[in-house]
SEMARLUM-242862 format. One record per residue: residue in three letters; x, y, z of N, C-alpha, C in turn. Coordinates in steps of 0.02 Angstrom, whole numbers, plus 50000, padded with zeros to 5 digits. Layout:
SEMARLUM-242862
ALAXYZXYZXYZ
...
END
This chain:
SEMARLUM-242862
UNK556675525746755556445520646803556275514146756
UNK556495508546774556385502346745555825499046773
UNK555455495846731554855491046752555075484546744
UNK554975479546794555205472846792554555469046786
UNK554535464346740553945459946729554235453146733
UNK553895448446767554105441546766553505437246731
UNK553735434146674553265430046642553575422746639
UNK553295418246684553585411346688554345411846702
UNK554735409246657555475409546671555785415646636
UNK555405420546610555665426146578555605431946627
UNK556165435346632556195441246675556325446746620
UNK555905451846624555935457346574556065464546608
UNK556525467546588556655473946615556505479846558
UNK556105484446571555875489246517556075496046536
UNK556455499246496556595506446502556405509946437
UNK556505515946431556295519646367556675517146310
UNK556295513846264556565510546201557155505346218
UNK557205502746269557675497346283557335492046326
UNK557515485846302557225480146343557765475146353
UNK557805472546417558245466546431557775460846457
UNK557905454946427557535449546451557995444146473
UNK557845440446528558255435946554557885429146563
UNK558205423546540557995416646554558545412746596
UNK558385407846634558825404146664558725396546645
UNK559195394146614559175387246586559545382646633
UNK559235377046642559615371546686559525364846651
UNK559915359846677559895353646653559135350946659
UNK558725352546707558055349846714557585354646669
UNK557735360446663557255365546626557715368146564
UNK557785364646511558205366646458557955370646404
UNK557365372046397557045376646344556755382546382
UNK556935388346350556625394646382555985395846355
UNK555545399746386554895401446359554985406046296
UNK554555405246248554505409846188554395416646214
UNK554825421546184554715428846200554535432446134
UNK553995435646134553785440446082554195446846089
UNK554655447846036555095453346036554785458946003
UNK554845465546037554645471045996555035472145934
UNK554715475845894554995476645824555685480645821
UNK556105480345868556685484045867557225479845841
UNK557675483545800558135480245756558805478645792
UNK559005481945841559685480945873559545476645932
UNK559945471245930559855465745977560555462845991
UNK560685460346059561305456646075561035451746124
UNK561475446446131561305441246180561955439946220
UNK561885438746288562445436946333562255430646363
UNK562715426546371562615419846418563225418746464
UNK563035416546515563605414746563563305409946618
UNK563665407046654563535402646711563865396346711
UNK563605391046736563925384546745563625380146686
UNK564115378946641563855375446578563905367346585
UNK564365364846622564385357146628564285353646568
UNK564615355246515564585352446449563985354346412
UNK563585359046427562935360746392563135365546335
UNK562735365646293562735370246231562095374146233
UNK562125381146228561575385346220561525387546149
UNK560895387446124560755390846053560235396146067
UNK560255401346027559715406346026559265405045962
UNK558595403445975558175401645917557655406745906
UNK557365407645847556905412345832556435409345785
UNK555815412445774555295410745727554845416145711
UNK554495415845660554025420645643553295417845641
UNK553245411145651552525408345646552255408645719
UNK552055415345739551795415845801551135413345821
UNK550815411145766550085409145775550025401645783
UNK550605397645784550535390245799550995388745861
UNK550875383445892551255381445946551425373945935
UNK552005371445944552665374945968552935378945904
UNK552735379045849553055382145794553725378745771
UNK554115382145729554665378645703555275383545710
UNK555555383945765556115388445779556775386345745
UNK557155391345722557785389845691558335394045732
UNK558905391545727559475393945765559635400945729
UNK559655406045766559775413145741560555413545735
UNK560715418945688561425419645669561715426245697
UNK562345426745695562645432545713562795437045652
UNK563105443345650563285446745590563685443245536
UNK564095438945557564555434745516564275428645488
UNK563545428045505563225422245480563325415945516
UNK563635415945577563785410045616563135409445663
UNK563045402545678562495401645725562615404045792
UNK562135406245830562215409145902562185402045941
UNK562725399545950562855393045990563405394546033
UNK563285393046101563775394846150563945388446196
UNK564575387446210564795382146256565175385246314
UNK565225392146315565555395946368565285402846366
UNK565465406746420565115413546427565365418246365
UNK564885422146340564985425946282564475431846278
UNK564635436346233564145441546224564225442246139
UNK563655442746103563665442946035563015446846011
UNK563165449445955562575453345923562135447945884
UNK561495449845880561095445645843560905448745773
UNK561015444545724560855447345655560095446145632
UNK559815440745650559175439245620558615442645663
UNK558115444745636557565448945669556885444245656
UNK556725441145714556195437145712555635439445761
UNK555035436645756554505439345801554555436345876
UNK554825429845875554815426545931555555423845945
UNK555825424946000556495421846026556455417746083
UNK556875412346092556965408846148557655405446150
UNK557975404446210558545400846212558435393446225
UNK558835389246212558785381646223559415378346230
UNK559455373346278560095369346278559985363946230
UNK560415364746176560425359346123560785353146142
UNK561265354246192561605348446225561485350446298
UNK561155346246336560945347846400561465347846451
UNK561955344146455562485343846499562305341746564
UNK562835341346616562695339146682562765345546733
UNK562225346546765562195352446819562225359046785
UNK562015359746729562005366346695561495371146732
UNK561765377346737561435383146760561645389546728
UNK561285391546673561515396746631560985402346618
UNK561325408446633560845413946620560935416846555
UNK560375418546521560375420846452559965427846455
UNK560385432846431560075439946426560005441846352
UNK559405444346336559295447046266559195454646276
UNK559585458746243559535466046250559235468146177
UNK558705471946185558475475546117558385482546126
UNK558505486546075558525493746078558095495546016
UNK557665501346023557295503545969557335510845960
UNK557215513245907557255520745891556565523045863
UNK555985521745907555315523945889555235530545867
END
């Protein structure tokens, strides 16, 4: 059975050693809330929706004790930035304490769903 938790704009679904978090980014609300990721190594990100010229980046940081901190764009296993202008599903290489998506280019009429999946082997 899954447990669904809503934290501001973050939807979290938790099952045994698996977690899916959802953000919805729009032209008006273009930065997702920080999400404290469990220490699980396997992660992937999926994005889709109406882009309207927008660009989504997945950012992370380890400075959890300061706000707003200094997020950096995360990389995929080929060390390419996790930056999206169309729907996609990619693996996340970097393991950070905090993750958030952000529209680095806001676009017009954007409404984009961003899902982060993490899996652990506790």
